[in-house]
N, CA, C and O atoms as a GROMACS GRO file, in nm:
protein
  236
    1UNK      N    1  21.885  20.896  -0.861
    1UNK     CA    2  21.800  20.789  -0.811
    1UNK      C    3  21.774  20.810  -0.662
    1UNK      O    4  21.864  20.845  -0.586
    2UNK      N    5  21.655  20.788  -0.625
    2UNK     CA    6  21.620  20.803  -0.484
    2UNK      C    7  21.666  20.681  -0.405
    2UNK      O    8  21.720  20.696  -0.295
    3UNK      N    9  21.644  20.563  -0.459
    3UNK     CA   10  21.680  20.439  -0.391
    3UNK      C   11  21.777  20.358  -0.477
    3UNK      O   12  21.736  20.266  -0.547
    4UNK      N   13  21.906  20.392  -0.472
    4UNK     CA   14  22.001  20.318  -0.554
    4UNK      C   15  22.013  20.172  -0.508
    4UNK      O   16  22.003  20.142  -0.389
    5UNK      N   17  22.034  20.085  -0.603
    5UNK     CA   18  22.051  19.942  -0.576
    5UNK      C   19  22.195  19.904  -0.609
    5UNK      O   20  22.271  19.986  -0.660
    6UNK      N   21  22.231  19.781  -0.582
    6UNK     CA   22  22.367  19.734  -0.607
    6UNK      C   23  22.404  19.738  -0.755
    6UNK      O   24  22.521  19.747  -0.789
    7UNK      N   25  22.305  19.733  -0.842
    7UNK     CA   26  22.330  19.729  -0.986
    7UNK      C   27  22.316  19.865  -1.053
    7UNK      O   28  22.334  19.875  -1.175
    8UNK      N   29  22.285  19.969  -0.978
    8UNK     CA   30  22.257  20.101  -1.035
    8UNK      C   31  22.373  20.154  -1.119
    8UNK      O   32  22.350  20.208  -1.227
    9UNK      N   33  22.496  20.139  -1.073
    9UNK     CA   34  22.610  20.193  -1.146
    9UNK      C   35  22.632  20.124  -1.280
    9UNK      O   36  22.695  20.181  -1.369
   10UNK      N   37  22.581  20.004  -1.296
   10UNK     CA   38  22.598  19.930  -1.420
   10UNK      C   39  22.492  19.957  -1.524
   10UNK      O   40  22.500  19.906  -1.636
   11UNK      N   41  22.390  20.037  -1.490
   11UNK     CA   42  22.282  20.066  -1.583
   11UNK      C   43  22.308  20.192  -1.663
   11UNK      O   44  22.356  20.292  -1.609
   12UNK      N   45  22.277  20.188  -1.789
   12UNK     CA   46  22.287  20.305  -1.875
   12UNK      C   47  22.147  20.339  -1.924
   12UNK      O   48  22.075  20.253  -1.975
   13UNK      N   49  22.108  20.465  -1.907
   13UNK     CA   50  21.975  20.508  -1.950
   13UNK      C   51  21.961  20.491  -2.101
   13UNK      O   52  22.055  20.517  -2.176
   14UNK      N   53  21.845  20.449  -2.144
   14UNK     CA   54  21.810  20.423  -2.284
   14UNK      C   55  21.886  20.306  -2.343
   14UNK      O   56  21.875  20.279  -2.463
   15UNK      N   57  21.963  20.237  -2.262
   15UNK     CA   58  22.029  20.113  -2.305
   15UNK      C   59  21.972  19.997  -2.225
   15UNK      O   60  21.930  19.896  -2.281
   16UNK      N   61  21.970  20.013  -2.092
   16UNK     CA   62  21.920  19.908  -2.003
   16UNK      C   63  21.787  19.946  -1.938
   16UNK      O   64  21.716  19.858  -1.890
   17UNK      N   65  21.755  20.073  -1.935
   17UNK     CA   66  21.632  20.118  -1.867
   17UNK      C   67  21.592  20.255  -1.921
   17UNK      O   68  21.669  20.321  -1.991
   18UNK      N   69  21.472  20.296  -1.888
   18UNK     CA   70  21.420  20.426  -1.926
   18UNK      C   71  21.384  20.500  -1.798
   18UNK      O   72  21.312  20.447  -1.714
   19UNK      N   73  21.435  20.620  -1.783
   19UNK     CA   74  21.409  20.698  -1.662
   19UNK      C   75  21.269  20.758  -1.667
   19UNK      O   76  21.229  20.818  -1.767
   20UNK      N   77  21.196  20.742  -1.559
   20UNK     CA   78  21.064  20.804  -1.540
   20UNK      C   79  21.072  20.883  -1.409
   20UNK      O   80  21.126  20.834  -1.310
   21UNK      N   81  21.019  21.003  -1.409
   21UNK     CA   82  21.018  21.083  -1.287
   21UNK      C   83  20.946  21.008  -1.174
   21UNK      O   84  20.852  20.933  -1.200
   22UNK      N   85  20.989  21.029  -1.051
   22UNK     CA   86  20.923  20.961  -0.940
   22UNK      C   87  20.780  21.010  -0.917
   22UNK      O   88  20.705  20.949  -0.842
   23UNK      N   89  20.743  21.121  -0.981
   23UNK     CA   90  20.605  21.170  -0.973
   23UNK      C   91  20.520  21.113  -1.087
   23UNK      O   92  20.399  21.137  -1.093
   24UNK      N   93  20.584  21.038  -1.178
   24UNK     CA   94  20.519  20.983  -1.297
   24UNK      C   95  20.466  21.091  -1.391
   24UNK      O   96  20.380  21.064  -1.475
   25UNK      N   97  20.517  21.212  -1.377
   25UNK     CA   98  20.467  21.322  -1.460
   25UNK      C   99  20.500  21.304  -1.609
   25UNK      O  100  20.434  21.362  -1.694
   26UNK      N  101  20.601  21.224  -1.640
   26UNK     CA  102  20.638  21.202  -1.779
   26UNK      C  103  20.605  21.060  -1.826
   26UNK      O  104  20.652  21.018  -1.932
   27UNK      N  105  20.527  20.988  -1.751
   27UNK     CA  106  20.492  20.851  -1.787
   27UNK      C  107  20.413  20.845  -1.917
   27UNK      O  108  20.441  20.762  -2.003
   28UNK      N  109  20.316  20.932  -1.932
   28UNK     CA  110  20.236  20.933  -2.054
   28UNK      C  111  20.323  20.962  -2.176
   28UNK      O  112  20.307  20.899  -2.280
   29UNK      N  113  20.415  21.057  -2.164
   29UNK     CA  114  20.505  21.089  -2.274
   29UNK      C  115  20.591  20.968  -2.313
   29UNK      O  116  20.612  20.943  -2.431
   30UNK      N  117  20.640  20.895  -2.214
   30UNK     CA  118  20.720  20.776  -2.243
   30UNK      C  119  20.635  20.669  -2.311
   30UNK      O  120  20.680  20.605  -2.406
   31UNK      N  121  20.513  20.650  -2.265
   31UNK     CA  122  20.425  20.552  -2.327
   31UNK      C  123  20.393  20.589  -2.472
   31UNK      O  124  20.393  20.503  -2.560
   32UNK      N  125  20.366  20.716  -2.497
   32UNK     CA  126  20.338  20.760  -2.634
   32UNK      C  127  20.462  20.743  -2.721
   32UNK      O  128  20.451  20.705  -2.837
   33UNK      N  129  20.579  20.770  -2.667
   33UNK     CA  130  20.702  20.753  -2.744
   33UNK      C  131  20.718  20.607  -2.787
   33UNK      O  132  20.750  20.581  -2.903
   34UNK      N  133  20.697  20.514  -2.696
   34UNK     CA  134  20.720  20.374  -2.729
   34UNK      C  135  20.603  20.309  -2.803
   34UNK      O  136  20.624  20.229  -2.894
   35UNK      N  137  20.481  20.342  -2.766
   35UNK     CA  138  20.364  20.278  -2.827
   35UNK      C  139  20.305  20.356  -2.943
   35UNK      O  140  20.226  20.302  -3.021
   36UNK      N  141  20.342  20.482  -2.956
   36UNK     CA  142  20.287  20.565  -3.062
   36UNK      C  143  20.161  20.636  -3.015
   36UNK      O  144  20.120  20.624  -2.900
   37UNK      N  145  20.102  20.711  -3.106
   37UNK     CA  146  19.978  20.781  -3.071
   37UNK      C  147  19.862  20.682  -3.069
   37UNK      O  148  19.884  20.561  -3.077
   38UNK      N  149  19.741  20.730  -3.058
   38UNK     CA  150  19.626  20.641  -3.048
   38UNK      C  151  19.609  20.551  -3.169
   38UNK      O  152  19.551  20.443  -3.158
   39UNK      N  153  19.659  20.593  -3.283
   39UNK     CA  154  19.652  20.512  -3.405
   39UNK      C  155  19.777  20.425  -3.423
   39UNK      O  156  19.787  20.349  -3.519
   40UNK      N  157  19.872  20.434  -3.328
   40UNK     CA  158  19.993  20.354  -3.336
   40UNK      C  159  20.102  20.413  -3.423
   40UNK      O  160  20.202  20.347  -3.451
   41UNK      N  161  20.084  20.537  -3.465
   41UNK     CA  162  20.185  20.603  -3.548
   41UNK      C  163  20.303  20.649  -3.464
   41UNK      O  164  20.287  20.685  -3.348
   42UNK      N  165  20.419  20.647  -3.525
   42UNK     CA  166  20.544  20.692  -3.463
   42UNK      C  167  20.582  20.610  -3.340
   42UNK      O  168  20.641  20.663  -3.246
   43UNK      N  169  20.548  20.484  -3.340
   43UNK     CA  170  20.583  20.396  -3.229
   43UNK      C  171  20.730  20.354  -3.240
   43UNK      O  172  20.786  20.351  -3.349
   44UNK      N  173  20.789  20.324  -3.128
   44UNK     CA  174  20.927  20.278  -3.120
   44UNK      C  175  20.929  20.142  -3.049
   44UNK      O  176  21.004  20.124  -2.953
   45UNK      N  177  20.848  20.050  -3.095
   45UNK     CA  178  20.835  19.921  -3.028
   45UNK      C  179  20.963  19.838  -3.035
   45UNK      O  180  20.993  19.762  -2.943
   46UNK      N  181  21.040  19.851  -3.144
   46UNK     CA  182  21.165  19.777  -3.155
   46UNK      C  183  21.265  19.826  -3.050
   46UNK      O  184  21.338  19.747  -2.991
   47UNK      N  185  21.267  19.957  -3.028
   47UNK     CA  186  21.358  20.014  -2.930
   47UNK      C  187  21.323  19.968  -2.789
   47UNK      O  188  21.412  19.930  -2.712
   48UNK      N  189  21.196  19.969  -2.754
   48UNK     CA  190  21.158  19.927  -2.620
   48UNK      C  191  21.184  19.777  -2.600
   48UNK      O  192  21.217  19.734  -2.490
   49UNK      N  193  21.168  19.698  -2.705
   49UNK     CA  194  21.199  19.555  -2.695
   49UNK      C  195  21.349  19.535  -2.673
   49UNK      O  196  21.390  19.449  -2.594
   50UNK      N  197  21.431  19.615  -2.741
   50UNK     CA  198  21.577  19.604  -2.724
   50UNK      C  199  21.617  19.647  -2.584
   50UNK      O  200  21.700  19.582  -2.521
   51UNK      N  201  21.560  19.756  -2.534
   51UNK     CA  202  21.591  19.803  -2.398
   51UNK      C  203  21.551  19.696  -2.296
   51UNK      O  204  21.624  19.670  -2.201
   52UNK      N  205  21.436  19.634  -2.316
   52UNK     CA  206  21.390  19.530  -2.223
   52UNK      C  207  21.484  19.410  -2.226
   52UNK      O  208  21.519  19.356  -2.121
   53UNK      N  209  21.526  19.369  -2.345
   53UNK     CA  210  21.620  19.255  -2.357
   53UNK      C  211  21.754  19.291  -2.293
   53UNK      O  212  21.809  19.212  -2.215
   54UNK      N  213  21.807  19.408  -2.326
   54UNK     CA  214  21.938  19.447  -2.272
   54UNK      C  215  21.933  19.466  -2.122
   54UNK      O  216  22.029  19.432  -2.052
   55UNK      N  217  21.825  19.520  -2.070
   55UNK     CA  218  21.810  19.538  -1.926
   55UNK      C  219  21.802  19.406  -1.854
   55UNK      O  220  21.860  19.390  -1.746
   56UNK      N  221  21.732  19.311  -1.911
   56UNK     CA  222  21.720  19.180  -1.849
   56UNK      C  223  21.855  19.107  -1.852
   56UNK      O  224  21.893  19.043  -1.754
   57UNK      N  225  21.927  19.118  -1.964
   57UNK     CA  226  22.055  19.049  -1.976
   57UNK      C  227  22.163  19.111  -1.888
   57UNK      O  228  22.260  19.044  -1.852
   58UNK      N  229  22.147  19.238  -1.854
   58UNK     CA  230  22.248  19.306  -1.773
   58UNK      C  231  22.243  19.260  -1.628
   58UNK      O  232  22.347  19.251  -1.563
   59UNK      N  233  22.125  19.231  -1.576
   59UNK     CA  234  22.111  19.199  -1.434
   59UNK      C  235  22.152  19.060  -1.403
   59UNK      O  236  22.147  19.018  -1.288
   0.00000   0.00000   0.00000
């Protein structure tokens, strides 16, 4: 992490948050993973909802 916060040590990747490169070079890949392709196939919407809930509850 470039700018660690007080809560950084308590976060687990793919449990409380999803890591994105600071250049955003992998942002599209992460969006496709969670939302699926243009037709919505292979989406992981339940996983992203769980990560969002767990991340919010952790802070």
